[in-house]
C-alpha positions in Angstrom: 70.4 19.7 -2.8 68.8 17.4 -5.5 67.4 15.0 -2.5 66.0 18.5 -0.9 64.0 19.4 -3.9 62.6 15.5 -4.5 61.5 15.6 -0.7 59.7 18.7 -1.6 57.8 17.6 -4.6 57.2 14.3 -2.8 55.6 16.3 0.0 53.5 18.9 -2.6 52.3 15.7 -4.0 51.3 14.3 -0.8 49.8 17.3 0.6 47.9 17.5 -2.6 46.4 13.9 -2.7 45.4 14.2 0.9 43.6 17.3 0.0 41.9 15.4 -2.5 40.9 12.4 -0.6 39.7 15.1 2.2 36.9 16.9 -0.5 36.1 13.7 -2.0 35.6 12.1 1.6 33.4 15.0 2.6 31.3 16.4 -0.6 28.8 13.5 -0.4 28.0 14.6 3.2 28.0 18.3 2.2 25.6 17.2 -0.5 23.0 15.0 2.1 23.2 18.3 4.5 22.3 20.7 1.8 19.9 18.0 0.7 18.9 17.8 4.1 18.5 21.8 4.7 16.0 22.1 1.8 14.1 18.9 2.9 14.1 20.5 6.4 12.9 24.0 5.2 10.6 22.7 2.3 8.7 19.6 4.4 6.0 22.3 6.2 4.8 23.6 3.0 4.9 20.2 1.1 2.9 18.9 4.1 0.3 21.7 3.8 -0.3 21.4 0.1 -0.9 17.8 1.0 -3.2 18.6 3.9 -5.1 20.7 1.5 -5.5 18.6 -1.4 -7.1 16.2 0.9 -9.7 18.6 1.5 -10.3 19.7 -1.4 -11.0 15.9 -2.5 -13.2 15.3 0.1 -15.3 18.2 -0.6 -15.2 17.1 -4.4 -16.3 14.2 -3.5 -19.2 15.6 -1.4 -20.4 18.0 -4.2 -19.8 14.8 -7.0 -22.4 12.8 -4.7 -24.8 15.7 -4.1 -25.0 15.6 -8.2 -25.4 12.0 -8.6 -28.1 12.2 -5.9 -30.1 15.1 -7.6 -29.7 13.0 -11.1 -30.6 9.9 -9.4 -33.8 12.2 -7.7 -34.8 13.7 -10.9 -34.8 10.2 -13.3 -36.9 8.7 -10.7 -39.2 11.4 -10.9 -39.0 11.0 -14.7 -39.5 7.6 -14.7 -42.9 7.9 -12.2 -44.8 10.2 -14.6 -46.0 7.1 -15.8 -47.8 6.7 -12.7 -48.9 10.2 -12.2 -50.5 10.0 -15.8 -52.5 7.1 -14.5 -53.2 8.9 -11.3 -54.7 12.0 -13.6 -56.8 9.5 -15.9 -58.2 7.6 -12.7 -59.3 11.1 -11.2 -61.0 12.4 -14.4 -63.0 8.9 -14.7 -63.7 9.3 -11.0 -65.4 13.1 -11.5 -67.2 11.8 -14.5 -68.8 8.9 -12.6 -69.3 11.8 -9.7 -71.4 13.9 -12.3 -73.2 11.0 -13.9 -74.2 9.8 -10.1 -75.1 13.5 -9.3 -77.1 14.0 -12.4 -78.9 10.8 -11.8 -79.9 11.5 -8.5 -80.9 15.3 -9.6 -83.9 13.4 -12.2 -85.4 11.1 -9.5 
């Protein structure tokens, strides 16, 4: 019968349309499931990397502070050389005065 063929074709088209709609409706949820699966698998490793990076940053900051403190101490030592030279001159002068006093006492 001609009507039966039309009915079978329309049934086939309806089935294909329904299947396409089902795939389109479920595709995003499948993609989200895969994404969630990936995140769940990789998250612990990423969290560990983050913790490691924070630890290294803290260690680096500590090392930078130590180097800056050492540089500051060295600069202060260099700047204080003027005072040490002055002290050295005063000590030499004091020794010279003491020697003069000793020789003056020896002559008496």
